[in-house]
C-alpha positions in Angstrom: 86.6 162.0 56.7 84.6 163.2 53.9 83.4 159.5 53.4 82.3 159.2 56.4 79.9 162.8 55.9 79.0 161.3 53.0 77.5 158.3 54.4 75.4 159.8 57.1 74.1 162.0 54.7 72.8 159.4 52.4 71.5 157.8 55.8 69.6 161.3 56.5 68.1 160.9 53.2 67.1 157.6 53.4 65.3 157.8 56.6 63.8 160.7 55.8 62.7 159.5 52.5 60.9 155.9 54.2 59.5 158.7 57.3 57.8 160.8 54.5 56.6 157.7 52.3 55.5 155.7 55.4 53.5 158.9 56.0 52.1 158.8 52.8 51.1 155.5 52.8 49.5 156.1 56.4 47.6 158.9 55.4 46.3 156.9 52.3 45.6 154.0 54.8 47.6 151.9 52.2 47.5 147.7 53.1 47.1 145.6 50.8 44.9 143.0 52.2 43.2 143.4 55.5 44.8 141.7 58.8 42.5 138.4 59.6 45.1 136.6 61.4 42.2 135.1 63.9 45.1 133.0 66.1 42.9 130.1 66.0 45.7 127.6 64.8 46.2 124.1 63.9 49.8 123.5 65.0 50.4 125.3 68.4 54.1 124.8 70.4 56.2 126.7 72.7 58.5 128.8 71.6 61.4 126.3 73.1 59.4 123.3 70.7 60.5 125.3 68.4 63.2 125.9 68.6 64.4 122.7 69.0 62.5 121.7 65.8 64.1 124.6 63.9 67.1 124.9 62.5 67.9 128.5 63.5 68.2 130.4 60.5 64.8 128.3 59.9 64.1 130.2 64.4 64.7 133.4 63.4 62.3 134.2 60.5 59.4 131.6 61.0 59.3 132.3 65.0 60.9 135.9 65.1 60.2 137.7 61.8 63.9 138.2 60.3 64.6 138.2 56.9 67.2 136.6 54.5 69.4 138.5 52.9 68.6 138.8 49.3 70.0 136.8 46.5 70.3 134.8 49.3 67.9 131.9 49.6 68.3 128.3 47.8 64.8 129.0 46.4 65.4 132.3 44.4 66.1 131.1 41.6 65.0 127.5 41.7 62.8 127.1 38.6 61.8 123.5 38.9 57.9 122.5 38.9 56.9 121.5 42.8 55.2 122.8 45.7 56.2 124.8 48.4 55.1 124.1 51.8 55.8 125.7 55.5 59.1 124.8 56.9 57.3 125.1 60.4 55.0 122.8 59.5 54.3 121.3 56.5 51.9 123.1 55.6 51.4 123.6 50.9 51.5 127.2 50.6 52.7 127.9 47.3 52.1 125.6 43.5 56.0 126.5 41.0 53.3 127.7 38.0 52.2 130.9 40.5 56.2 131.4 40.9 57.7 134.6 38.9 60.7 136.3 38.3 60.5 139.3 39.9 64.1 140.5 40.7 63.7 141.4 44.2 66.5 138.9 45.5 63.4 137.1 47.0 61.3 134.1 45.8 58.8 135.4 44.1 54.5 134.1 43.7 51.2 135.8 42.5 48.8 133.4 44.7 48.9 131.3 46.8 47.7 127.3 46.4 44.6 127.9 47.9 43.7 131.4 49.6 43.3 130.2 53.3 46.7 129.1 52.9 48.2 132.4 54.8 46.7 134.7 56.7 47.7 138.7 56.9 49.1 141.3 59.2 49.6 144.7 59.8 53.0 145.3 60.1 54.6 148.9 60.6 58.0 147.9 61.7 61.4 149.7 60.1 59.2 152.7 59.7 57.0 151.3 56.6 53.7 149.5 55.7 53.6 146.2 55.0 51.6 143.4 55.2 53.2 140.1 56.8 51.7 136.7 55.6 52.2 133.9 58.0 51.4 130.4 57.7 47.4 129.7 58.4 48.2 126.2 60.6 51.4 127.9 62.9 51.1 131.6 62.4 54.6 131.5 61.2 56.4 134.7 59.5 57.0 133.9 55.8 57.6 137.0 53.9 54.7 140.1 52.7 53.4 140.6 50.3 53.0 143.8 47.6 50.6 145.3 45.2 53.6 144.6 42.1 52.8 141.5 40.8 51.7 140.0 37.4 47.8 139.6 36.6 45.8 137.8 37.0 46.3 138.8 40.9 48.3 141.9 40.7 50.4 140.6 43.9 53.9 140.0 44.6 53.7 137.3 47.4 57.4 137.7 48.5 58.6 135.1 50.9 61.5 133.9 52.6 63.6 130.8 51.3 64.1 129.3 54.7 60.6 129.6 55.6 59.9 126.8 52.7 60.3 123.2 51.9 60.5 122.8 48.3 59.4 119.0 47.1 59.8 118.4 43.7 57.1 116.4 41.6 57.6 112.9 41.5 60.4 113.5 45.0 59.3 112.1 48.7 58.0 114.3 50.8 59.2 115.0 53.5 58.1 113.3 56.9 56.7 116.7 58.3 54.8 117.7 55.1 53.1 114.0 55.0 52.0 114.4 58.3 50.9 117.6 57.8 48.7 116.1 54.5 47.8 112.8 56.4 46.2 114.5 59.3 45.6 118.3 59.1 44.9 119.0 55.7 41.8 120.6 55.0 40.0 119.0 51.7 40.4 122.0 49.5 44.7 121.4 50.3 44.6 118.0 49.9 42.2 118.6 46.3 44.7 121.5 45.2 47.7 119.0 46.0 46.4 115.9 44.3 45.2 118.4 41.2 49.0 120.2 40.8 50.6 116.6 40.9 48.2 114.7 38.7 48.7 117.2 36.2 52.6 117.0 35.9 
């Protein structure tokens, strides 16, 4: 009974902390990057088509904005050299040289491979004010961005492993990545990928 009371008290304290932090953040207008989701995507599918294409865990994260548990994602401790692509479309998102160990339990990066690779949405779910990250090619959820990253950007793009595909330098990209690079990638994206691979 005492244990139950202590757990209940802890939950009340945590909820109060989140509530008051939320009020402070909203009063200060704290949002790192402005909402720039145009809802104009190169890749459009029905939710039924996404569900058929993606693994169940990927679908929940990419299309339903769920989050994988910390320290469980396959790329959290990945230190290999390569490029991270959207698991929804094959769009290049992050190069491994922007990845850093944030200790938060999710793969973290200080900048996208090109500025337009991701878009930003205001997220006020779960009693918090955050900035959601989506891929610009389909509007699929990737994670969130925070202001506690390293130089030169000071940002931490906190991503879900299941939302990405990692291709190590020297490995053959999967069809999804090849198709995107061949048919949908901008010249800027193609150059960023080519420059990264040729410098390794």
